[in-house]
N, C-alpha and C positions, 0 to 999 in steps of 0.2 A: 764149526767146520764149514768150508765151502762145498758146494755141490761136487760130487765125484768122490767124496770121502765115504761117509756112511749116511745112507738116506733115512734109515729108520732109527729113531732115538726114543727108547722106551725105558722107563725106570724099572730096575729089578731089585729084589731083595735077596741077599746072599745068605744062605744057610751056613751056620758055623756050629761046632760042638758047643754044648752048654757050658757056661762058666759061672762061678759063684756070684759075681757082681754083674749088674746090667752093663753091657758094652756100650760104647758111645753110639754105635749105629742104632741099637735098640732104643736108646734114649731119644735119638732123632726121630725115629718112627713114632714113638710115644708123643713127642712134641707136636708132630704134624697132626695127630689125632686130637690132642687137647687144645691146640691153638685156637681152633674154631669155637671152642666152648668158653673161652675167656669172656668175662663180662665186658660190655662196652665201657670205655672210660671217657668221660666228658671233661673238658677243660675250659676255663674262662678265657675269652679272647683277650690277649694282652699284646695285640699287634701282629699275631700270626695269621690273621684273616682280615677281611674287610670290616670297616667300622660298624656296619649294621649287624654284624654277627655278635651274639651274646655268648654262646657256647658252641664248641665244635667237638667232634669225635672222629678219629682217624683209625682205620684198620686195614686189613689185607684186602685191597681192591675197592675200598670205599672211603668217602669222607662225608660226614653229616654236619651241616651248618644249621644252627638254630638262631633265629632272630626273633624280634618281638611278635611278629605276626605270620611267620612261615618257617618251614623246615625244608632245606634243600639237601638232596642226597645225590652225590656224584659217584657214579659206579664206573670202574674201569672195565671196558668191554673187550680189550685185547692186550692184557698186561704182559704176555710172554710170547709175542710173535716176532720179536726182533725188530719191530718198527716202533714209531712213536706211539705212546699211549693214546687211546681214544676214550673219551668219557661220555656216559649217558647222564644227563642232568634231569632229575625229577624234583619239582617244586610242589610242596603241599602248602597251600595258602589257607590260613584260618579266616573264614569269611564272617564278618559282622561281630568281631571280638571286642572285648573291653580294651580300649587304648591304654588304660592304666594298669593292665595286668602286670604282675611282678614275675620275673624269671629268675630262679635261684637254684643253686646246686644242692644235692643231697648226698649224704653218705660218702665222705672223703675216702679215697683209696690210698694205699701206700705208694703207688707208682708216681713218677714225675715225668714230665715231657720237656724236651729241649728242642729248640728250633734254631738252626743256623741257615738263615734265608739269604741266599745270594752272598756276594762278597763284601757287603756293607755291614760291618759289625754292629752298627747302631740298630740294625733290624734283628739281631740275634736275641733270643730269649731262652733262659734256662730255669730249671727248677719249678716249672708250672705245675700247680696242684691238679689232681685229677679226682673225679667223682663218679659214683656209680649211676646217678640219676640226675635229671634236670626236671624241675617242676615249674609249670606256669600256673600261678595262683590266680583264681577268678578270671580265667581266660574268657569264659562266658559267665553270666550271673549264676553263682552257686556251682560252677563247674571248673574243676582243675584238670590239668593235663600233665602227665608224667611220662618222660622218655627213659627207657632203659633197654637192656637186651644183652646179646653176646655177639661174637664176631660174625656169626652166620645169619642172625636174624635181629630185627629191630622191633621192639614192642613199645606201644604207647597207650597208656590207660587214660580214658576220660573218667574222672571220679565225680559223679553227680550227687550233690548233697540232697537231703530230703526236701522235697518241694520244688527243686530246680527242674527246668524243662530240657530234656536231652534233644528235643527237636531243634533247639537253637544251634546245634553243632552242624556246621557246614564246612566242607573241605573242597577247595578248588585245586585240581591237579593239573599241573603244566609239565610239558616235556614228554607226555605219552601220546602216541598217535591215536590210540583207541583205548577206551575203558570197557571192560566186559565182565559181567557177573556170570560165572560158570554154574553148572548144575549143582555143584557142591556148596555154592554160596560164596566161593572165593572171588575176589576181584582181581582180574588179570589186566596188567598194564602193558600194552604192546608198545615197545620202544624200538628205536632204530638199532639198538645194541642187543635186543633180545627181550624176553618177557620177565617181568617182575611181578611177584605174587603177593597180594594182601589176603592172608587167610581169613575165612569167615570169622567175624568177631566172636569172642567168648563174652557173653553178657550175663551178669549175675549180680545178686545182692548178698553181701556178706552177712553172716549171722552166727549166733552161738552154736547152731546145729550144723555149721558148715556153709558152703556156698549154695545159694538157691539159684539154679539156672533160669534165665529168662529168655524165651524164644525171641529171635529177632535177627537182623542182618543188615547188609548194605542196601541202600536205595539210591539210584542215579537220579540226579536232578539236572537234566540237560546232558550234554555230551561229556563234560569234564568236571562236573560238580557232584559231590558225594555227601550223603547223609546216612542216618540210621533209622530203621523202622523197628519198633519194639511192640511186643504183646503187653497186655496189662500187667502192671506190677504194683507193689506196695510203695506208694509215693512218700510214705512217712519214714522210709528207710533209705540209706545210701544205695547207689547203683554204680556198677563198674562196667564200662565198655572197653574191651581189650582186643584190638586188632593186632596181628603179627605180620610184619613184612619179611618175606624170605626171598633170596635170590635164586633164580632158576639156574640150570647148568649152562645156559647161554650167556650168562653174565659172569665175568671172571671174578674170582675172589683172590686173585694174585697167583703167581706161579714163579718157578725158577728160584725158589728160596735157597739161600746158602745158610747153613746151620752149623753152630759149634756148641759144644757142651763142656762146662768146666768141671773141676774135680768135685764140687759140691752138688752137681746135678742141675745147676742153673743153665738155661738154654739161651742162646743168642741167635737172632735171625736177621738176615738182611735180604734185600731184593730190589724191586723197582722203587724208585722214589728219589733219593736213596733213604730208606728208613732202616734203623737198627733198633730192635726190640730185645730187651732182656726179660726173661720170665723166671720166676722163682723155681726152686727145685721141684715143687709139686705141680708146676705148670698151671697153677690156679690164679696167678696174678702177675701183672707187669711190674717189674722193678723200675724200668725206665723205657721211654720211647724217644729216640733221637731222630730228627729229620734233617738231612743235609739237602736243602732245597735249592734247586737250580732250574733254569728254563731248559727246554729241549728234552733230549732223550738221555736219561741217566739211570744206571743200574749198578747195584752192588752184586758182585759175582762170587766173592770169597770173603771169609771171615775167619780170624784166628784169635786166640786168647793167650795172655801170659798168666803167670802164677799169681799176679797181683790183682787180677780182675779187669785189666785193660783190654779193650777190644780193638783189633786192627782190621780194617775193612778196605777192600779194593774193588775195582770195577771199571766202568767206562762212562764217559760223558761227552756230549757234543755241546755243552753249555759254555758260554763265554763268561758266566757269572757263578761258577761253582765256588762254594765257600772255602776259602783257603786260610790257613793260620800258620805263621812261621814257615812259609812254603819253600820247599826246594825249588819249585817252579811255580811262579805266581800266576802266569797266564797260559792259556792253551797254546799248543804248538801247531795243531792242525785241525781237521774237521772232526776227528774223534781222538780223545786222549784217554789214557789210563788215569786213575787217581788212586791215592793212598791216604788213608785217614786213621788216626788213633784216637780212641775215646777213653776217658778215665772211668773208674768204677761207677761214677754217677751218670755217665753218658755224655759228659761234656767234652768238647774238642781239646786234644792235646796238640795235635798238628794235623794239617790237611794240605795236600799238594797235588797239582797236576803232574803227570809224567808222560811226556810224549813229544814227538817231532812234528814235522810239517804234513804228515799224511794221516793215516788211520791206524791208531794204536789202541789196543784194548787189553786190560788185565783180566786174567781168568781165575787166579787163585793166589793165596797168600799164606805164609807160615811165619812163625816168630820163634826166636831162640830164647834161651834163659837170660840173656843180657838185654832183651828188648829190641834186638835188631829184627827188622821186617824183611822177608824174602818174598818177592813178587814175580810172577811169570804170566806170560800171555803171548800175544802176537803183535807184530809191528810191520808196517810196510813203508814207514818213513825212512828216508835216507839219512836223516839227522836225528834219530832217536837219541836221547841223552845217554851217553856212555861214560864209564869211569873204570880205569884199570881193566879194559875189556879183554876177554879171552878171544873175542872176534870183533873187530872194530867197525866193520862195514856190513851193510845189508848184502846177503848172499844171493837172494833170488827175488821173486815177486813179493814174498813176505817171509819173515823169519820169526821164530820164537825169540823172546827176550827173557833174560833173567837178571833181576836187580836186587841188590841188598842195600837197604837204608839203615843208617846207624840209629841208635836208640833215641836220639832227639828228633829224627826225621828230617834234619836240616842238611844232610850230606849223604852221598852215595858212597858206600864202601867199595862196591863194584857194580857195574851195569854193562851188559854185553848182549850183542846179537848172538843168536845160536841157530844156524841153519845152513843149507846148501843152496844150489842153484834153482830149486823149485819152490813150491809153497810149503811152508813149515809153520806150525803153531803149537804152543804149549797150552796144556789144560790143567795140570795139577803140579803142586810143589809140596815137598816136605823137607824137614831139617832135622838132623840128629844132634846128639848132645855135644858133638865136637864142632858144630857149625857147618858140616858138609850139607850141601843142598842136593835134593833128589828131584828130578823133573821128568814128567812124561807128557806126551802129546802125539802129534801125527806129522809125518813128513812125506812129501812126494819127491824129495830130492835124491838123486842117485849119488850125490857127493856130500851127504849129510855128515857133519863132523863126528867121527867115531874114535874110540880109544879102548883098547882091550875088548873088542866087541864079542859078544856072544853070537851075534849074527852080523856079518860084515857088510852085506849088500842088501839093497832094496829088493823085496820079493814081489810085492803087489803094486798096484797103482799108487797106493799109499800104505805106509807101515806105521805101527806104533814105534815110538822111541823111548828109551829109558836112559837117563844120564845122571851121573853123580859128579858134582863139582867140589873141589876142596874148599876149605873154610875161607880162603882169600879170594876165591874165584879165579885163581891164576892158572889152574890146570884141571883137566878132566881125570878123575879116578877111573871112570869107565864111561862109555857111551855106545849104545848098541841099537840097531834096528830090532824089531820083533814083529814078525808078520808072516803070512802065507801068500802063495801065488795063485792057487787054484780057486776060481770063482765057484760059489755054491748056487743055491736055488735062486738067489737074487741076481746072479749074473755079474756080481762085482766082488772082486777079491780084496777090496780095501780093508785096512786095519787102522785102528787108532787107540791111543791111550787117553783116558779121561781123569783118572784119580790115582793118587799114589800115597803110600804111607810107609813108615820105616819103624822097625822095632829097636829095642835097646842094644841088639847085637849088630845092627847095621844091615839086616836083611831088608830088601825093598819089596813092597807088595803093590802090584799094579792091577788096575781094572780098566776095561775098555770094551771095544766092540770089534768084531771081525766078520767079514763076508767070505773068508777063505775056508776051504775044506781041508787044507793042510797047514793050519796054524800050528806053530811049534807047541807040543804038549809034553808034559813030564809028570808021571804019577797022577794021571788025570782022574778027577771025579767023574767027568764026562769026556770020553775020548774022541767023540766025533761031533761034527756040526749037526745042529738039530733042525735048522730051518733057513730062512732068508738071511738073517744075520744072527749072531750069537754074542752074548757077553763072553768075555774071557777074564780069568783071574790068574795071575802068575806071581810067583815068589822067586826072587833072585838072591843068591848068596851075597855076603858083604863085598866080595871082590867083583861081583857082576859077571863072574866067569862061568856060572852054571845056574840052571833052573832047579830050584828045590822042588817045585811043582808048577804046572801050568795046565789049565783046564778050560774047556768050553763050559758055558752055562746058558742053556737056552732050549726053547721048544721049537715047534714047527713053524712059527711065524717069525717075528723079528724082535730081538732084544739087544740092548746095549747097556753095559755097566757104566754108571756115571760117577760113583764115588765109593770109597770104602774106608774102613778104620781097622786098626789092629789093637788087640788087647794085650795085657801083660804076659799072657800065656802063648801069644803068637797066633791066636785065632783071627782070621780075617773076616 
C-alpha cells in the first residue's frame, strides 16, 4: 500500500479452535520454523554460474559459490524493503593450496534444481542433481576440506591426516572491512551490510572413546588473512578443525515469503528471486528448487496449487529478460509488470508470461480452480493494462485493482478487468470457490468504488477495505462492499485495508486486514474494541455478502495488521 493507508505492518497469528488435523496456517508456521534447518544442497555448475565455479548452493538470502581455490558467499542485505536487492560479497581464498586438488560432491540428495535464466531457452537447465556436501581432496598436503551445513549456517571441516601440518592452512578473506576476534574466540567480519560471524572453531581428534577436544582457535596473520593455532595433540591420529559461519540479524535471510501447502503436507515457498522451493511433508528435504532468473527487481508474491501438484506463481518484475514460455505477453509493457508462471510437479515451466501495460503493474496474489484456470489480482496504474471481457474497461483513478483469469493453458485471458473508482485502489488477496466465482479483497480510497448489493455502501475512512465477489465469467458482481470505520484511534489514522481472503465450501468469505479505526464494523466480536495504534481485523461474510457472520478486532496496545488467513473444513479461520 502507498503511504496514507496503514503505516504499521506486523505479522500476527490468529487463534482458532482446535481441530483434528493440522490446518494450513499451522503447517505454514511449522514450515517457517523448519525451513532454516534444511541441509544445504550443493549442485554441480552446469552453466547456471560462471565458468570458474565448480559447485554452488542457493538458499533464503544467500548464494555460495565454490571454485578450485576459493569460496564466495553472496548475502542479501535488504531482501524485503521494496527496493532492489543489495548483496554483500565475502570471498574466502585458500592460500598456498595444491593446484591439483580434486573437488567432488558427496551424499546425493533427492531434490533437483531447475534454472530458467533469462528469456534465452538455451541457458535453461533442469533436473540438476543436488548433494549434501562438497569435498576438496588434498587441498593442502594431507588435508581435505568439506563444506556442509543448513539454511542458517555454513560449516566447513578441515580434515587433517596423521602427520599433516595444520599450520599450512591459510585463508585470505576479502569483502570484509575489518576482521576482529572477540573475547569468545569468534571471528567477526564487519561488512557494509552488517556483521557476519565465524564461531570459534571446534577442534578435536576422533577416536573410539569419542571426540577428544583440542584447545585452539583463530589467529590473524595481517589484516585480512586467517590461520589456526592449536595446542599439542597426537599427530599420529587424524585432526578435525570445524568452524561455523552464521549470519547475524543485520544480514537478511530472506523475507516476504509466500507459502502454500498441499493435501499431502508438502510445502511450496516463493519470494525474492524468483525462487520456488518445494519441501517434503516432513519439512526435512527439498523436492525441487526452481529459479526464474531475470535482471532487476523481481519477486514472487503469491503461490497456489492444483490437485495434480502444479504450482502457480505470480508477482512483479522490472526485468526486460524475464523467462517466458508460451507467453500470453512475451515482452514487458512498462517499467514494472506482473507475471504469471505455472510449474509442473517436477518444478519445470509449463508456461510463463508478463501481464502489464505501459505503467507500473504488480500482482499480489493468485488462486487456481479445479480446471487449472489461474486467477490473479493486484494493482495497476497503466491506462492500457491487458483486458478481456472486462467488467470495467478503463482505469478509474490514479491506480486500480485488477482481476484476471487465465485459461488452463495460460495462453489466453478468460477475462481481465480494472476494478476501482476515482482514487487509489489496490487488491491484495484472491480466492476462488468450486463454481469459479472469484473473491477479492484490498483497499480503496475512492468514494465511487464499484459496489453491488453492498453491506457498506460508502467510504468511511481515508481508505477502506473492500470485499467483492465476481461471477464465474467475470461479467457481473455478485456483491461488492466497502468495510471500514471512520474514527481514528491512537495512531491518528482511520484507514482500513484488506490483505487476505479465503472462502469455504458454502461460499462464506473470510477476510483479514488492518484498521486504524475505533468504529470498525464488528459483529459477534472476539475483541470488540480497538487495542492500540492499529489492529488486525478478521471478518466472515455470508454467501450473499449481505451480512457479517462475525467481525472482530485482534490486537494489543501497539500496532498489528493481519496479512493472510486460511479456513479449514470446519469453518475455523
